[in-house]
C-alpha positions in Angstrom: -11.6 -35.3 16.3 -8.7 -34.9 18.6 -6.3 -35.7 15.6 -8.1 -33.1 13.4 -7.6 -30.5 16.0 -3.8 -31.4 16.5 -3.4 -31.0 12.7 -4.9 -27.6 12.7 -3.0 -26.6 15.6 0.4 -27.7 14.2 -0.4 -25.7 11.0 -1.1 -22.6 13.0 2.1 -23.0 15.0 4.0 -23.4 11.7 2.5 -20.1 10.4 3.6 -18.4 13.6 7.1 -19.9 13.2 7.3 -18.5 9.6 6.4 -15.1 11.0 9.3 -15.2 13.6 11.9 -16.7 11.2 11.2 -14.1 8.5 10.9 -11.0 10.6 14.4 -9.8 9.7 13.6 -10.1 5.8 11.2 -7.1 5.9 13.1 -3.9 7.3 12.5 -1.7 4.3 9.4 -1.0 2.1 11.0 -2.9 -0.7 11.7 -5.9 1.4 8.3 -5.8 3.0 6.4 -5.3 -0.3 8.6 -7.1 -2.9 10.7 -9.5 -0.9 14.0 -7.6 -1.5 16.1 -6.6 -4.5 16.6 -10.1 -5.8 12.9 -11.2 -5.8 11.6 -14.6 -5.7 12.5 -17.7 -7.8 9.7 -19.2 -10.3 8.4 -21.8 -7.9 7.7 -19.4 -5.0 6.3 -16.9 -7.4 4.0 -19.4 -9.0 2.7 -20.8 -5.7 2.2 -17.3 -4.4 0.1 -16.5 -7.6 -1.8 -19.8 -7.4 -2.7 -19.6 -3.7 -3.7 -15.9 -4.1 -5.9 -16.9 -7.1 -7.7 -19.8 -5.3 -9.2 -19.2 -1.8 -11.7 -20.8 0.4 -14.3 -18.9 -2.1 -13.5 -21.5 -4.8 -13.8 -24.5 -2.5 -16.9 -23.4 -0.7 -18.6 -20.6 -2.5 -17.9 -21.4 -6.2 -17.7 -25.1 -6.1 -20.8 -25.4 -4.0 -23.1 -23.2 -5.9 -21.8 -23.5 -9.5 -20.8 -27.2 -9.2 -24.3 -28.1 -8.0 -26.1 -25.8 -10.5 -23.9 -26.7 -13.7 -22.7 -30.2 -12.8 -19.6 -31.5 -14.7 -19.8 -28.6 -16.9 -18.5 -26.4 -14.1 -15.2 -28.1 -14.4 -14.7 -25.9 -17.5 -14.3 -23.0 -15.1 -11.3 -24.7 -13.6 -9.8 -25.6 -16.8 -10.3 -21.9 -18.1 -8.6 -20.7 -15.0 -5.5 -22.8 -15.8 -5.2 -21.9 -19.4 -6.4 -18.4 -19.5 -5.9 -17.2 -16.0 -2.4 -18.9 -15.5 -0.7 -20.0 -18.7 -1.7 -17.3 -21.1 -1.7 -14.6 -18.2 2.0 -15.5 -17.3 2.8 -15.5 -21.0 1.5 -12.2 -21.7 2.0 -10.3 -18.7 4.9 -11.6 -16.5 8.0 -10.4 -18.4 6.3 -7.2 -19.5 5.1 -6.2 -16.0 8.6 -7.1 -14.3 10.4 -4.9 -16.8 8.1 -1.9 -16.9 7.6 -1.8 -13.2 11.3 -2.0 -12.6 12.1 0.7 -15.1 9.4 3.0 -13.4 10.5 1.7 -9.9 6.7 1.2 -9.2 5.8 -0.9 -6.2 1.9 -1.0 -6.6 -0.6 -0.7 -9.5 -1.5 2.9 -8.7 2.0 3.9 -8.7 2.4 2.1 -11.9 -0.4 4.2 -13.3 1.0 7.5 -12.0 4.5 7.1 -13.6 3.2 5.4 -16.7 0.7 8.3 -17.3 2.2 11.1 -15.3 -0.9 11.5 -13.2 -1.1 11.7 -9.5 -4.8 11.9 -9.5 -5.0 8.6 -11.3 -2.9 7.1 -8.6 -5.1 8.3 -5.8 -8.5 7.2 -7.2 -7.2 3.9 -8.2 -5.8 3.3 -4.7 -9.0 4.3 -3.1 -10.9 2.0 -5.4 -8.6 -0.9 -4.7 -8.7 -0.5 -1.0 -12.7 -0.2 -1.0 -13.3 -3.2 -3.4 -10.9 -5.6 -2.0 -12.8 -5.5 1.4 -15.8 -7.5 0.2 -13.3 -10.1 -1.4 -11.6 -10.4 1.9 -15.0 -10.7 3.7 -16.0 -13.7 1.3 -12.8 -15.5 2.2 -13.6 -15.3 5.9 -17.2 -16.4 5.3 -16.0 -19.5 3.2 -13.8 -20.6 6.1 -16.4 -20.2 8.8 -18.9 -22.2 6.8 -16.6 -25.1 6.9 -15.7 -24.9 10.6 -19.3 -24.3 11.6 -20.6 -27.4 9.8 -17.7 -29.8 10.5 -16.3 -28.7 13.9 -19.5 -26.9 15.2 -17.5 -23.9 16.1 -19.1 -20.6 15.9 -18.3 -18.7 12.7 -17.1 -15.5 14.4 -14.6 -17.5 16.4 -13.2 -19.1 13.4 -13.0 -15.8 11.6 -11.3 -14.1 14.6 -8.6 -16.7 14.6 -8.0 -16.4 10.9 -7.6 -12.7 11.3 -5.3 -12.9 14.2 -3.0 -15.6 12.6 -2.9 -13.9 9.2 -2.2 -10.5 10.7 0.7 -12.0 12.8 2.9 -13.6 10.1 2.0 -10.7 7.7 2.9 -7.9 10.2 6.2 -9.3 11.1 7.2 -11.0 7.7 5.7 -9.0 4.9 5.8 -10.4 1.4 8.7 -12.8 1.9 6.7 -14.5 4.8 3.6 -14.5 2.7 5.4 -16.1 -0.3 7.2 -18.7 1.9 3.9 -19.6 3.6 2.1 -19.7 0.2 4.6 -22.3 -1.0 3.9 -24.5 2.0 0.1 -23.9 1.7 0.2 -24.6 -2.1 1.6 -28.1 -1.3 -1.0 -28.5 1.3 -3.7 -27.5 -1.0 -2.5 -30.0 -3.7 -2.6 -32.8 -1.3 -5.8 -31.8 0.2 -7.6 -31.7 -3.2 -6.4 -35.0 -4.4 -7.6 -36.5 -1.1 -10.9 -34.8 -1.5 -11.4 -36.2 -5.0 -10.4 -39.8 -4.0 -12.9 -39.8 -1.0 -15.8 -38.4 -3.0 -15.2 -41.0 -5.7 -14.9 -43.9 -3.0 -18.1 -43.0 -1.4 -21.1 -45.2 -1.9 -23.1 -42.6 -3.9 -20.4 -42.7 -6.4 -18.1 -45.6 -5.8 -15.7 -44.8 -8.7 -18.5 -45.2 -11.3 -19.2 -41.8 -12.8 -21.3 -43.3 -15.7 -24.4 -41.7 -14.3 -22.8 -38.3 -14.7 -23.1 -38.4 -18.5 -26.8 -39.2 -18.5 -29.4 -36.6 -19.7 -31.4 -37.1 -16.3 -28.3 -36.2 -14.2 -25.1 -34.5 -15.0 -23.1 -34.1 -18.1 -20.0 -32.1 -19.4 -22.2 -29.9 -21.7 -25.7 -29.9 -20.1 -27.0 -28.3 -16.9 -29.1 -30.3 -14.5 -30.1 -28.0 -11.8 -30.0 -24.7 -13.6 -33.4 -23.1 -14.1 -32.1 -20.6 -16.9 -32.5 -23.1 -19.8 -29.6 -24.3 -22.0 -28.6 -21.0 -23.5 -29.1 -19.0 -20.4 -27.0 -21.4 -18.4 -24.2 -21.6 -21.1 -24.0 -17.7 -21.0 -23.9 -17.8 -17.3 -21.1 -20.5 -17.3 -19.2 -18.6 -20.0 -19.5 -15.4 -17.9 -17.9 -17.3 -14.8 -15.1 -18.7 -16.9 -14.3 -15.2 -18.3 -14.6 -13.4 -15.0 -12.4 -15.8 -13.0 -9.9 -16.4 -15.8 -9.5 -12.8 -17.4 -10.2 -11.0 -14.2 -6.8 -11.8 -12.9 -5.2 -9.7 -15.6 -6.4 -6.5 -13.9 -6.5 -7.6 -10.2 -3.6 -5.8 -8.1 -3.1 -8.7 -5.9 -2.3 -11.2 -8.8 -0.4 -8.7 -11.0 1.8 -7.8 -8.0 3.3 -11.2 -8.2 5.0 -10.3 -11.5 6.7 -7.4 -9.9 8.6 -9.7 -7.5 9.7 -12.4 -9.8 13.4 -12.7 -10.1 14.5 -13.1 -13.7 13.6 -14.7 -17.1 14.3 -18.3 -15.9 12.0 -17.7 -12.8 9.2 -16.5 -15.2 9.6 -19.7 -17.4 9.3 -21.9 -14.3 6.3 -19.8 -13.2 4.4 -20.3 -16.4 4.6 -24.2 -16.0 4.2 -24.4 -12.3 1.4 -22.0 -12.0 -0.6 -23.7 -14.9 -0.2 -27.2 -13.4 -1.0 -25.9 -10.0 -4.3 -24.1 -11.3 -5.3 -27.2 -13.3 -5.1 -29.5 -10.1 -6.9 -27.1 -7.8 -9.3 -25.7 -10.2 -10.4 -29.1 -11.7 -10.4 -30.9 -8.3 -12.5 -28.2 -6.6 -15.1 -28.0 -9.3 -15.2 -31.7 -9.9 -16.0 -32.3 -6.3 -18.7 -29.7 -6.5 -20.2 -31.3 -9.7 -20.6 -34.6 -7.6 -22.7 -32.9 -5.0 -26.2 -33.6 -6.7 -25.5 -37.2 -6.2 -25.6 -36.7 -2.5 -28.1 -33.7 -2.1 -31.4 -32.7 -3.7 -32.2 -29.0 -4.3 -34.6 -29.0 -1.3 -31.9 -30.4 0.9 -29.6 -27.6 -0.1 -32.1 -25.1 0.9 -32.6 -26.8 4.2 -28.8 -26.7 4.9 -28.9 -22.9 4.5 -27.9 -22.5 0.9 -25.2 -23.3 -1.5 -22.3 -22.1 0.9 -23.1 -25.2 3.1 -23.0 -27.8 0.3 -19.4 -28.8 0.4 -18.9 -28.4 4.2 -21.7 -30.8 4.8 -20.5 -33.2 2.4 -17.0 -33.0 3.7 -18.3 -33.8 7.1 -20.1 -36.8 5.8 -17.5 -38.3 3.6 -14.0 -37.6 4.8 -12.9 -39.7 7.9 -11.8 -38.3 11.1 -8.1 -37.5 11.0 -8.2 -36.6 7.3 -10.9 -34.1 7.8 -8.2 -32.1 9.6 -6.0 -32.1 6.5 -9.0 -30.9 4.4 -9.6 -28.2 7.0 -6.0 -27.0 6.7 -6.5 -27.1 2.8 -9.3 -24.6 3.1 -7.5 -22.7 5.8 -4.3 -22.6 3.5 -6.3 -21.3 0.7 -7.9 -18.6 3.0 -4.8 -17.4 4.7 -2.7 -17.1 1.4 -5.5 -15.1 -0.3 -6.3 -12.9 2.7 -2.6 -12.1 3.4 -2.0 -11.1 -0.2 -5.1 -8.9 -0.5 -4.4 -7.3 2.8 -0.8 -6.5 1.6 -2.1 -5.1 -1.5 -4.6 -2.8 0.2 -2.2 -1.7 2.9 0.4 -0.8 0.2 -1.8 1.4 -2.0 -2.8 3.5 1.1 0.9 3.6 2.7 2.9 4.0 -0.5 0.5 5.8 -2.9 -1.7 8.0 -0.6 0.4 8.6 2.6 3.9 8.8 0.9 2.6 9.9 -2.5 0.2 12.7 -1.3 0.1 13.3 2.4 3.8 13.1 3.4 6.1 13.1 0.3 9.1 13.4 2.6 8.2 10.5 4.7 11.1 8.1 5.5 11.2 4.4 4.4 11.0 3.5 8.0 7.7 5.5 8.4 6.0 4.0 5.4 7.0 0.7 6.4 5.5 1.1 9.9 2.3 2.4 8.4 2.0 -0.3 6.0 2.2 -3.0 8.7 -0.4 -1.1 10.7 -2.5 -0.7 7.7 -2.3 -4.4 7.0 -3.9 -4.9 10.5 -6.6 -2.4 9.8 -7.6 -3.9 6.5 -7.9 -7.3 8.3 -10.2 -5.9 10.9 -12.5 -4.0 8.5 -12.9 -7.3 6.4 -13.5 -9.3 9.5 -16.3 -6.9 10.6 -17.9 -7.1 7.2 -17.6 -10.8 7.1 -19.2 -11.1 10.7 -22.0 -8.8 9.6 -22.6 -11.0 6.4 -22.5 -14.2 8.6 -25.4 -12.9 10.8 -27.4 -10.8 8.4 -26.8 -12.9 5.1 -26.1 -9.7 3.0 -24.8 -11.8 0.1 -23.6 -15.2 -0.8 -20.0 -15.8 -0.8 -19.8 -16.4 -4.7 -21.5 -13.1 -5.4 -19.2 -11.0 -3.0 -16.2 -12.3 -4.7 -17.8 -11.6 -8.1 -18.6 -8.1 -7.2 -15.1 -7.4 -6.0 -13.4 -9.1 -9.0 -15.7 -7.5 -11.6 -15.3 -3.8 -10.4 -11.5 -4.1 -10.0 -10.9 -6.0 -13.2 -13.4 -3.7 -15.2 -11.5 -0.6 -13.9 -7.9 -1.7 -14.7 -7.6 -4.6 -17.2 -7.8 -2.4 -20.3 -5.4 0.5 -19.0 -2.9 -2.2 -17.6 -2.7 -4.6 -20.3 -2.7 -2.3 -23.1 -0.2 0.1 -21.5 2.3 -2.7 -21.1 2.4 -3.2 -25.0 1.6 0.2 -26.6 2.8 3.6 -26.3 -0.5 5.0 -27.6 -2.6 4.4 -24.4 -3.6 7.6 -22.9 -4.4 8.9 -19.4 -7.8 10.0 -20.5 -8.6 6.4 -21.6 -7.7 5.2 -18.1 -10.3 7.6 -16.7 -12.9 6.4 -19.1 -12.3 2.8 -18.1 -12.5 3.5 -14.4 -15.3 5.9 -14.1 -17.2 4.1 -16.9 -16.9 0.7 -14.9 -18.0 2.4 -11.7 -21.1 3.9 -13.4 -21.8 0.8 -15.4 -21.6 -1.4 -12.3 -24.1 0.5 -10.4 -26.6 0.8 -13.4 -26.4 -3.0 -14.2 -26.9 -4.0 -10.6 -30.1 -2.0 -10.3 -31.2 -2.9 -13.8 -30.6 -6.6 -13.5 -32.0 -6.6 -9.9 -35.3 -5.1 -11.0 -35.6 -7.1 -14.2 -34.9 -10.6 -12.4 -37.6 -10.1 -9.7 -40.0 -7.6 -11.2 -40.1 -3.7 -11.4 -42.6 -3.5 -8.4 -40.1 -4.9 -5.9 -38.4 -2.8 -3.2 -35.0 -1.1 -3.9 -33.4 -3.2 -1.3 -34.6 -6.4 -3.0 -33.5 -5.2 -6.4 -29.9 -4.5 -5.1 -29.7 -7.8 -3.5 -30.8 -9.6 -6.7 -28.6 -7.3 -8.7 -25.5 -8.3 -6.8 -26.5 -12.0 -7.5 -25.8 -11.1 -11.2 -22.2 -9.9 -10.5 -20.2 -12.5 -12.5 -22.2 -11.3 -15.6 -21.8 -7.6 -14.8 -18.0 -8.1 -14.1 -17.6 -9.6 -17.6 -19.6 -6.7 -19.2 -17.4 -4.2 -17.4 -14.1 -5.9 -18.5 -15.3 -6.0 -22.1 -16.2 -2.4 -21.8 -12.6 -1.5 -20.5 -10.9 -3.6 -23.4 -12.9 -1.8 -25.8 -13.0 1.8 -24.5 -9.3 1.9 -23.7 -7.9 1.8 -27.2 -10.8 3.7 -28.9 -10.5 6.8 -26.5 -6.6 6.5 -26.7 -6.9 7.1 -30.7 -8.6 10.5 -30.1 -6.8 11.7 -26.9 -3.4 13.3 -26.1 -0.6 10.8 -25.8 1.9 10.8 -22.8 5.1 12.8 -23.1 8.1 11.4 -24.8 9.9 11.5 -21.4 7.3 9.5 -19.7 7.3 7.0 -22.6 11.0 6.8 -22.7 11.1 5.8 -19.0 8.5 3.1 -19.6 9.9 1.7 -22.8 13.7 1.8 -22.5 14.9 -1.2 -24.3 18.3 -1.0 -22.8 17.1 -1.3 -19.3 14.8 -3.9 -20.4 17.8 -6.0 -21.5 19.5 -5.4 -18.4 16.6 -6.5 -16.1 15.7 -9.9 -17.9 
């Protein structure tokens, strides 16, 4: 175990070193938020995107629950993430987002909406929504890491979460986006190595021993059937499809993933990013869900419940299968995934408050230095709030890790996917359609949580029981909200007033586009 602790300590010291080395690269708001005027090359942008995309939630929460539930069919989630969430996403959004945000001089998604639709109210509301709903996602990242360290190293969860918060806040506070991107690149390499090692050792274990022929039998696991799902074939298929769509299409409307396109350097970098992000997502996504799919060979459903639920499936298997010395590398893998996601989410949340609310509404004459200082402080505030919620969830078991992430992704993607994606391509998208997407998603989410909650456990249950069960349906709710946004945005745009020609000219100036990329 001593070697494992040394590996983790060296990793932590490396992250602190990055904060120290890069502290001079974040003197202005543009430096802190977009890594300066030049931006990042394709490799760094792709790794920043991938490590933000895949956090401890996928390794602990999603791989544990859905790998065990769906078996090898869960691997299709990882494949969908690579194809739809990386390859297609970069193809559709990267160049358009880079060009339009550069023309509009927008540093955040709320600022993009303000300048694209000439609406300060739209900016304020979207900023508040982003800040609020990224908190449960961040909390789920903390909980995923604490589950691993509690099980493998017998360290109290709150200690692990506090250490993660301090370490992330340190290099984020001093280094900003450049430090985050540099650490993401290093963390991405660690994640690839860790996933490969994880797959190899699981396949070498006596329960599998490189022979996966049993995984295709009707009595066990298969690529297209579901061993442990109690929903039946059609219900399980619908559930799996909802997870693929939520985790693959959701990134089209998430501010923390879209932000990576703002800071990419040029067309060459985008072409690099398309390839690198897709390969990265395929390795990480396939590996994580494949390991989760092997878990029923080691544990029964009753044993899973005795461990404390699906969040403890992967940690317990890692403790059993990975030898001392290498478990430190796997722990760093989960730690890397957690820190990269947490830093990106914290930076996104802090920026919408500092840039969009403070500078945009409360103090329009604020200097660049004032905004920069407040953004750093708000990073710390967001980390602290997320930590508190994670600790509460750790002790009171408010929700499973997978469902906290699903709720966050579903609301944010439902609010913004339609307005953001369509507005990159079409001049006809209107401000009113954005409001329909945002307000409609919020109302629809609340309604569906209550409806699915009562419907799943009976209409005689208590309200709190209904809410808890309704949140358990968050992947399906998120997909419904995304579909709603993609349908309602163009329909409402047809019947409502278009933006002014001046606003459209700023957004679609082809001469400027050619100068940018």
